[in-house]
N, C-alpha and C positions, 0 to 999 in steps of 0.2 A: 458518689452514685446516689441517687435524691434519694428520701424514703418510702419502702414500696418497693424499691427494685428489688431483683434480686438477679442473680448469675447463676445458668444452669448449661451444662455441656450439651453442646448439641446435639450429641445420639439420644439424649431427655427430650427432646421439642420437634425434630424428625426424622424421619430414614431414608434411605436414600436406594434407588432402584437401577441396577444399567442397566445400559443396551444391550440392545442382541445386534448381530451381526447376518444376513442374507447373503451366501452366495453369487456376485456379479451377473453370474452367470443366469438365474433368474429378477433381472433388474427391467422395464421398459419402460419405455420412455413416456406414456399414455394411458391414461387411467381406463382400466378395464375391470369387470365382473369379476369379484371375486379376487383383487388385488386392493391394496392401503396406501397410502403415500407412507415412504424411508426419509422421515427425518434426518439430516444429516447437518454439520455445522451451519455450509453453507447458502439451504435452505431457509435459518430467519433473514437473510438478508439481501437474499433475491429468489425470484420465479423459475430464473432459466435452465438451471438443472435437476429439475423436477423428474425424481425415478419412481417405480414406483413396483410392489412383492408382493406375491402373494401371502394370502390371507392366511398366516400362520399358528398353532398353540405356542412356538417358539418365539412369536412375537413380543416384543415389549414395547407397546402404546404409553401417549400421552392424549389428553386433553386440550385446547384452546388454556385451560386457567394454570394449567400443571410449568413449575416454574424450572428452568433445566441449565444446569452448568455444563462445560465444556470441561473435557475432562482434559485435555492433551495435550501437547505445541503449544502454534502461537494464539490458540482458544482456550486453551486451560483459564477456568473463572470466568468464561462474558458468562453473563448468564439472557436466557431467553425464555420466551412465553411469544402469545399466540399460534400455536403450532398446533395440531390434531393430524396423527398419524403414530405410525411403529417410528419407533426411535434407533442409530444403531451405536455402537460403541462407544464412538465418542463424545456419547450425551448422556447423563445423568439424573433422571428424574427425583424430584424430592417432594418427600410428602410428608407436610404440616402435622402435627395435631393442633386442629386446630385449640380444642381446649384450652390453650397455652398461649397460643401464639397468632395473632391475625396474619392471615396470608399477609396483608400488603407490607404492613411491617417485616413479617419474615424475607421476604422480596427486597425492602431497601436494606437488610441486616448483610445479605448475601451480597449485592453492590457496594458495602459502605468497607470501610477500612477493618476492622472489626473482625473480618472475613475473611477479604479480599489479600491484605498482608502475610498474614501465617499461613492461607493456600497457598502465595508465592514462595515461601522457603521454603515446603514443600514438595513443590514441583523441581523447585532447582535442586534441590534432592538427587531428585529419580533422573535415568537414563533415557525413560522418551518424555521428560518434563509433562507429565502426569500426575495423577492423585489417585487415592483411593476410598471408599467410602471409609474404611478402617483410621485413614490417616486424619479423618477433617471429625473422624466421631468427640474426639474432646475440647474441637475448640469451645471457646467460653462464649453465649452472649447473652447480651443485659438485658433483660427481663420485665419494663415495668407490667404492672396488671393492663388487663386486655381494653377496658376505657379509655386508660392514657394513651396505650399504644394507637389508637382507632383516633386519637387525639394529637398526636404527632404525624400519623399518617396525613390528618385534614390540612395539616400545618404545612408538610412537606409537598404535598402534594399544590399547593397554592405556587410554593416559594421554587417550586419545580418547573413549574406550567411559566412561568418570568426567568426563567436560566434559561429553558428552551428555544424561548421566542430569541431570545439576547444573541443562544447557544446558535441560532437556526439565521440569526441576520448578520454574525460574523465568518461564519462559513461562506454566505452568499457574498458577503465582500471581497472571502480568499477566490473562491472562483470565477470571479468577478474581475481581479487585479491577474492572474491569470490570463483568461481570454485577454486581455490589452496589449500588453507583448504581442502575442502570436496576431493581435487585429491588425496591432500596426505594424509588423511584418510580413505578412500576406499583402497588407494596404498596396507596400513598399515595389513588392515585382507583379501586384497585375496588369497593370501601364505599363510597359517596355517606353522607353521616350523615344522623340523617330532619330534622335543620334544614338541610340545602343544597339549596336549589331549584337546576332545569334550565332552563336559556334555551335556544337559536340563539346561533350564534355571530353571527349577524345581529342580535339583538338587543342586542349589547352593543359592537356594534362594526360600521366601515364598511372599504370595500378598492377598492384602485385597483392594475389592473393597473400592471408597470414600463415604465419606459423604451426607446422603439425609437430607434438610432441607429444610425450604417457609418462603416466608415473613412472614409470621404469626406466627411461630417459637420464642416459648417467653421462655428464659432458658439463660445459661451460652454467655458470648459474646466470640469470639473466632476469631486469623486469618488462612483466608481459601484460597488453591490453587488451583486455580480456571484455568481454559480451556484458559481463555484470559490472563491468566499472562507466558503463554508458550512462544510465539515469537520465536525468534529463541535463548532463552539464556539456557544457562549450569547449568550453579547456579538457585537456588528455591530462587527468588529476597524478602529474608524473607521481609525485613522491607517497603515494597509498596503494601503490600498483605491484601485485604479484608475485614473490617471487619464485621464477620457475627455471626447477633445471631442461636442458637440449642435450640434443644428441649431439654430438663432439661442438666445435666451436662456431658461434652467429658467423652468418656470413653478413660480410657489408652490405648485402641486396639487401637484406631483412631490417638492417638498422632504422629504426626512428630518427625521424632527424625533426629539429625546427621547422614549421609551418607544411606537415604531413598532416594530412586527411583521414580519421578513420572514418570507415563503414562496417554496419553491420553486416554481416553477407549473410549468414545462415542463421537460425533458433527456432526454439521450438514454439514461442510467441514470439506468433506474423507483426504482431504489434512491432516490436523491437527492428523487425528488419528496415533498415537503410536507414535508422537512426547516423547522425555522424558526431564528431570531437575533434578540433584542431589541435591541436600540438605544437606544448611554446617551449623552452629553452629545454631537451631533454636530457638530465645531467648524468644519468644512469646507462649506463650498456639496456636497450628496449628495441622488440618487438611488438607485432600485437600478433593472435592465435588465431587459427587454419580459419576461425568464423565469422571473419572480420576480411574487409581488402583495404588496401593503400591506394589513398589518390596522391599524387605527388604532382603536383603543379610544373608544367616546364615553360610556359610564356609569363614573361617578365613584367604584362603588362596585366597580371591576375592577380587581388588581392586578396590572398587568405579569407584572411575574415570574411570578407561579404561575400566571395562562395560558397564562405559554411554556412552564412545568413540566407542564401537562398538556398543552398537544398536543403537547409528546413522550414522553408515555407511548405507550405498546408500542400499548392499545387504539384509543386516539385517532387515531393512525397509519392504525393497521390500518382503521381504519373513514373516514377522509379517502380513504385512497391505494387503497382496495380496490373493483371492479366489484360487484354484487351476486353476480356468480358466482365470487367470488372471485383474478378475476385484476386487476393489478397494471394500472391505469388509463396512461396516458404526460399525458395532462397534469390538472393540479388548474382547475378552474375557480371563478369569484365566486361561481357558483348552491353549488356542493357547500360550502363553507368557510359562507355562508349561513347550510346547512339544518344545519352539525354540531352536535350536540346539547352541550351545558357544563355541569359541574357546576361547582357555585358554591354557598360554604359564605359567612358572612360574612365583609365585607371584613377583622379581623379575625384569624380562622382562616385565612384566605387569605396573611396576612401571614407567620403560627407557623407552614405548612405551607412557604413559600415560603423559611422561612430557616431551619426544620431540614432541607431537602435543601441545602439551601445551605450546613452544618457538614457536611452526608455528601461534600456533593461533594467539599469542600479534602479531607478525608482520601483519599478515593479517590485522587483525585489524585495525592496523599501515596503512596500505596501503589502505583501505575501509577506513576511517577515511579523512586519505588526497586528496582523490577523492571528495572524497563526498564533503569537505570543496572548491577543487574547480568547481564541479557543480554549490555549490551554490554561490560563488562570481563570476562565471560565468552570474546566472540571475539576483546578483544583479547589474554587465556591464552593459547587456541588459538595464533596468531597468534606469541606472545614461543616458543610453545615449539617452531613451526616454525622462525622465526627460529634457533632454538640448535642445532637437528636441520640443517641447512641448512649452519650455520656450522660443525659438525663439536665443538660445545661439547654435543650431550647425550650423558652416559654413560649415564643412566640414569632411570626412570623418576620424572617429577616431581613425588614425591607426597604435598609439604607443600602445594606449589602449588594442586596437585588439591582435596586436606583444607580448604584454608583455602575455595576456590573453591564446594567444597557445602559449606558454610556458610550 
């Protein structure tokens, strides 16, 4: 640590104020007289779920310049500011002593590993993955004189502008890479060839709803394909499936086979309905949950990879999971699947399309991995710069590192 710097416990330089939790029965979705915005973690990322509560002495409030910390679960340690209102119990307000620590310097400290690493350790020990004011009171804060704090803030502000630009470019490229494959997929099926045949899915496949079971079921232990296994997968992740007990033994009619297609029938998240996966080799006794439907091809002139690609295209998914008025349905059923139109070229053409899309997917996956690594390396660089700042090693802007990051 450089000369003139000291280390103080966090409680000496800041105090903290927990939030309040008005009852949900008091929430309203529109601003009105006598009400104040209730800030929750999600409100710092989106305006979609704004709620308002009656003004009350019990409310804990913040202004836009206040620095807030997420207290629980997946949001623990998230640092936010820029919103004003009453805040709930998932947030804690920081009140730095500005005679000792510059507010911007304090904000940077809270984002650095000097605060985040011990906080993660504290949160991991908690049953709720959270922390209290007492848990963080003894955290160590490297503290240079105020003029030095302000100099460091100026250097970091300049550095982080460059990092933000590089990160935005990498994230844009990542988004473009994701959209590249979707565009290629949709283009293939946008215009059927003159020699393509239109059939219904019910003419080329049969369907079966999945298996129902409970935690109290006592019988054979099997592998099960559940909604959580879909994500963006094309293939059923056979080796990663959960093992469950069902009532009695597994009937052959529920056994998952190679080339079976599984689709999401029902879920609280409507965006998941209609997602599909294809089973490759199924090495263990495996079935699928009651929230899914199995599609088993019965026509030898249908390529299963082609059909799954077709079912994943935007137009087909829209036709599958929207009602007549354009609203997304809550449940998919076998009747909807049976009547779904399917465009089929000759089997050789199906194979060629499947192969072509497979090559494009491999390339887009390579690009996505590259850009994801770029975003991760930029985040690591930011933490490295913060580490140097709070150890007294940052004497000038890290120009070379920023130039390399921007490339």
